[in-house]
C-alpha positions as a Python dict, from the first residue, in 0.01 Angstrom:
ca = {
    (1, 'M'): (0, 0, 0),
    (2, 'A'): (159, 302, -153),
    (3, 'F'): (-70, 577, -302),
    (4, 'T'): (16, 624, -681),
    (5, 'E'): (-74, 803, -997),
    (6, 'E'): (-331, 527, -1075),
    (7, 'D'): (-516, 603, -770),
    (8, 'V'): (-522, 973, -857),
    (9, 'L'): (-651, 879, -1216),
    (10, 'T'): (-908, 652, -1052),
    (11, 'A'): (-1048, 943, -838),
    (12, 'L'): (-1057, 1180, -1152),
    (13, 'R'): (-1266, 920, -1365),
    (14, 'D'): (-1556, 1087, -1130),
    (15, 'V'): (-1488, 1429, -1303),
    (16, 'Y'): (-1673, 1489, -1613),
    (17, 'D'): (-1638, 1759, -1891),
    (18, 'P'): (-1975, 1947, -1860),
    (19, 'E'): (-2007, 1933, -2242),
    (20, 'L'): (-1945, 1580, -2310),
    (21, 'P'): (-2062, 1260, -2116),
    (22, 'V'): (-1702, 1140, -2068),
    (23, 'N'): (-1467, 1178, -1772),
    (24, 'I'): (-1161, 1379, -1815),
    (25, 'V'): (-912, 1072, -1806),
    (26, 'D'): (-1080, 881, -2058),
    (27, 'L'): (-1115, 1226, -2262),
    (28, 'G'): (-735, 1253, -2256),
    (29, 'L'): (-740, 1595, -2066),
    (30, 'V'): (-506, 1478, -1794),
    (31, 'Y'): (-138, 1513, -1920),
    (32, 'R'): (69, 1443, -1615),
    (33, 'V'): (19, 1337, -1239),
    (34, 'D'): (287, 1368, -983),
    (35, 'V'): (253, 1216, -653),
    (36, 'A'): (488, 1287, -345),
    (37, 'V'): (468, 1184, 19),
    (38, 'D'): (404, 1496, 236),
    (39, 'A'): (662, 1518, 487),
    (40, 'N'): (480, 1827, 636),
    (41, 'A'): (138, 1694, 647),
    (42, 'P'): (-31, 1676, 989),
    (43, 'G'): (72, 1366, 1166),
    (44, 'A'): (352, 1296, 936),
    (45, 'G'): (625, 1083, 1083),
    (46, 'I'): (395, 956, 1350),
    (47, 'S'): (395, 569, 1389),
    (48, 'G'): (60, 424, 1277),
    (49, 'V'): (-56, 748, 1089),
    (50, 'P'): (-91, 703, 719),
    (51, 'A'): (114, 891, 476),
    (52, 'R'): (-47, 1194, 306),
    (53, 'H'): (50, 1306, -34),
    (54, 'R'): (99, 1620, -243),
    (55, 'V'): (-37, 1582, -589),
    (56, 'E'): (47, 1803, -886),
    (57, 'I'): (-161, 1755, -1212),
    (58, 'D'): (-119, 1904, -1553),
    (59, 'V'): (-468, 1925, -1743),
    (60, 'T'): (-550, 2067, -2071),
    (61, 'M'): (-903, 2151, -2244),
    (62, 'T'): (-1031, 2049, -2567),
    (63, 'S'): (-970, 2401, -2686),
    (64, 'Q'): (-823, 2716, -2552),
    (65, 'G'): (-1173, 2884, -2573),
    (66, 'C'): (-1324, 2623, -2371),
    (67, 'P'): (-1556, 2808, -2145),
    (68, 'A'): (-1587, 2512, -1880),
    (69, 'H'): (-1193, 2516, -1769),
    (70, 'E'): (-1232, 2692, -1458),
    (71, 'V'): (-1539, 2460, -1376),
    (72, 'I'): (-1324, 2146, -1465),
    (73, 'I'): (-1027, 2277, -1261),
    (74, 'E'): (-1260, 2320, -965),
    (75, 'K'): (-1418, 1989, -995),
    (76, 'V'): (-1074, 1821, -988),
    (77, 'K'): (-963, 2015, -673),
    (78, 'N'): (-1294, 1926, -513),
    (79, 'R'): (-1267, 1573, -606),
    (80, 'L'): (-921, 1526, -484),
    (81, 'A'): (-987, 1709, -154),
    (82, 'G'): (-1206, 1430, -72),
    (83, 'V'): (-924, 1176, -101),
    (84, 'Q'): (-799, 1105, 258),
    (85, 'A'): (-446, 1008, 116),
    (86, 'I'): (-389, 1378, -26),
    (87, 'S'): (-279, 1656, 178),
    (88, 'A'): (-259, 1912, -121),
    (89, 'T'): (-343, 1946, -465),
    (90, 'K'): (-205, 2179, -755),
    (91, 'V'): (-375, 2192, -1070),
    (92, 'N'): (-187, 2325, -1366),
    (93, 'L'): (-354, 2435, -1691),
    (94, 'V'): (-143, 2355, -1990),
    (95, 'W'): (-187, 2403, -2375),
    (96, 'E'): (123, 2221, -2500),
    (97, 'P'): (94, 1958, -2670),
    (98, 'A'): (-239, 2061, -2806),
    (99, 'W'): (-520, 1834, -2721),
    (100, 'G'): (-665, 1627, -2991),
    (101, 'P'): (-929, 1366, -3052),
    (102, 'Q'): (-666, 1082, -3087),
    (103, 'R'): (-611, 1125, -2701),
    (104, 'I'): (-949, 990, -2635),
    (105, 'S'): (-955, 637, -2489),
    (106, 'A'): (-1124, 350, -2681),
    (107, 'A'): (-1386, 314, -2431),
    (108, 'A'): (-1475, 683, -2459),
    (109, 'R'): (-1474, 676, -2834),
    (110, 'K'): (-1720, 380, -2810),
    (111, 'Q'): (-1943, 586, -2558),
    (112, 'L'): (-1934, 878, -2789),
    (113, 'G'): (-1995, 676, -3095),
    (114, 'I'): (-1678, 767, -3276),
    (115, 'G'): (-1487, 465, -3287),
}
């Protein structure tokens, strides 16, 4: 079975904003996930060895002054380092488009009592 963007998002649902009781996916902080087979991963091309993947992610914060951005980025890297199908992760902090509360999922809105 192929490793997909949805697999990455599922793993990232374990990463929470330290200031809110909501994971970064449902908070709308993950803007882009790119998954590509890593042809240079150890064991690549050997029959019976599962493919490993390079993952690149664009994330934002709720505000540019967010003091937790380094913590969140480290949590993302650490969580994905524990996924066997991932050989390398690159996390880009982006500010465009600006995050807004409309990006919060319906489930997270209910959890936060705002919708």
